C-alpha positions as CSV (number, residue, x, y, z in Angstrom):
1,M,0.0,0.0,0.3
2,R,1.4,3.5,-0.8
3,A,0.9,6.3,0.9
4,T,0.1,9.8,-0.2
5,I,0.8,13.2,0.7
6,S,-2.0,15.8,0.4
7,S,-1.4,19.8,1.4
8,T,-3.9,19.0,4.3
9,S,-1.7,15.9,5.5
10,L,1.1,18.9,5.1
11,G,-0.4,21.2,7.4
12,A,-2.2,23.6,5.1
13,G,-6.2,23.5,5.7
14,P,-8.6,23.8,3.4
15,G,-8.5,27.2,1.2
16,R,-4.3,27.3,2.6
17,R,-1.7,26.7,0.4
18,A,0.8,24.4,2.1
19,A,4.5,25.9,2.8
20,G,7.2,24.7,0.3
21,P,10.5,23.3,1.7
22,T,12.6,25.7,3.7
23,A,16.6,26.6,2.9
24,G,17.0,23.8,5.8
25,D,15.1,21.3,3.7
26,L,16.9,21.8,1.0
27,E,20.5,21.8,2.5
28,L,19.4,18.4,4.4
29,A,18.2,16.8,1.0
30,R,21.2,17.9,-0.2
31,L,23.7,16.7,2.4
32,A,21.6,13.4,2.5
33,K,21.8,13.0,-1.1
34,A,25.6,12.9,-0.9
35,L,25.4,9.8,2.1
36,G,22.9,8.0,0.1
37,H,25.6,5.4,-0.5
38,P,26.5,2.9,2.0
39,A,30.0,3.4,1.3
40,R,30.1,7.2,1.6
41,V,28.5,7.0,4.9
42,A,31.4,4.4,5.9
43,T,34.2,6.9,4.3
44,L,32.7,9.8,6.6
45,R,32.6,7.4,9.8
46,R,36.1,6.5,9.2
47,L,37.5,10.1,8.2
48,L,35.3,11.5,12.0
49,A,37.3,8.5,13.9
50,H,40.7,8.7,12.5
51,G,41.0,12.5,11.6
52,E,42.8,12.2,8.1
53,C,43.3,9.4,5.7
54,V,44.9,9.2,2.3
55,C,43.1,7.7,-0.5
56,G,44.7,4.6,-0.2
57,A,44.0,3.8,3.3
58,I,40.3,4.6,2.6
59,V,40.2,2.2,-0.3
60,S,41.7,-0.6,1.8
61,G,39.0,-0.3,4.3
62,L,36.3,-0.5,1.8
63,P,35.6,-3.8,-1.0
64,L,35.5,-1.3,-3.7
65,S,37.8,-0.4,-6.4
66,Q,40.1,2.6,-6.2
67,A,38.4,4.5,-9.2
68,T,34.9,3.6,-7.2
69,V,36.2,5.0,-3.6
70,S,37.4,8.2,-5.3
71,Q,34.4,8.9,-7.0
72,H,32.5,8.4,-3.7
73,L,35.2,10.7,-2.2
74,K,34.5,13.2,-5.3
75,V,30.5,13.3,-4.3
76,L,31.5,14.0,-0.2
77,K,34.2,16.7,-1.3
78,N,31.4,18.7,-4.1
79,A,28.7,18.3,-0.9
80,G,31.4,20.1,1.6
81,L,31.6,17.3,4.0
82,I,35.1,16.4,3.7
83,R,38.1,18.3,2.2
84,G,41.2,16.9,0.3
85,E,44.7,18.0,0.4
86,V,47.4,16.9,-2.2
87,D,50.2,15.4,-0.2
88,G,53.0,15.0,-3.0
89,P,51.5,12.0,-5.0
90,R,48.7,11.0,-2.5
91,V,45.8,12.9,-1.6
92,C,44.8,13.1,2.1
93,Y,41.5,13.7,3.1
94,C,39.6,14.8,6.4
95,A,36.1,15.4,7.4
96,E,34.7,19.1,7.5
97,P,33.7,19.2,10.9
98,K,31.6,22.5,10.3
99,A,29.8,20.6,7.6
100,V,28.9,17.7,9.9
101,R,27.8,19.7,12.7
102,R,25.5,21.7,10.4
103,L,24.1,17.9,9.4
104,N,23.6,17.2,12.7
105,E,21.5,20.2,13.5
106,L,19.4,19.9,10.3
107,I,18.9,16.2,11.4
108,G,17.9,17.2,14.9
109,D,15.6,20.0,13.4
110,L,13.6,17.1,12.0
111,G,11.5,16.5,15.1
112,R,10.8,20.3,15.6
113,S,9.6,21.1,12.6
114,P,7.5,24.2,12.4
115,G,3.7,24.0,12.5
116,R,3.9,20.4,13.9
117,V,1.3,19.5,15.8
118,R,1.4,18.0,19.2
119,R,-1.2,15.1,20.0
């Protein structure tokens, strides 16, 4: 059975229009999309736990090819969740603490949505 969402179920009454997504909603969706693959979640967790890692160390911790891991790192980097610095022939990656804090805030705000009706 498939659930449908109507404007009434989103808080708009008869004759009222439902509010669109907020800037925070859009930001959360963008960050969540970047974490939409288990390998990216695992990579971010590893970087948060270990501080920084060279690409080769990240590859050795995942059952994926180097090229695939590089693509996942690119997605995380483009979302601002990690940063990478060239260190000679290697690239060293680390989590971006400010972005991870913001992600945690946005997730925490899910339960405190404006206009939420308490029962």
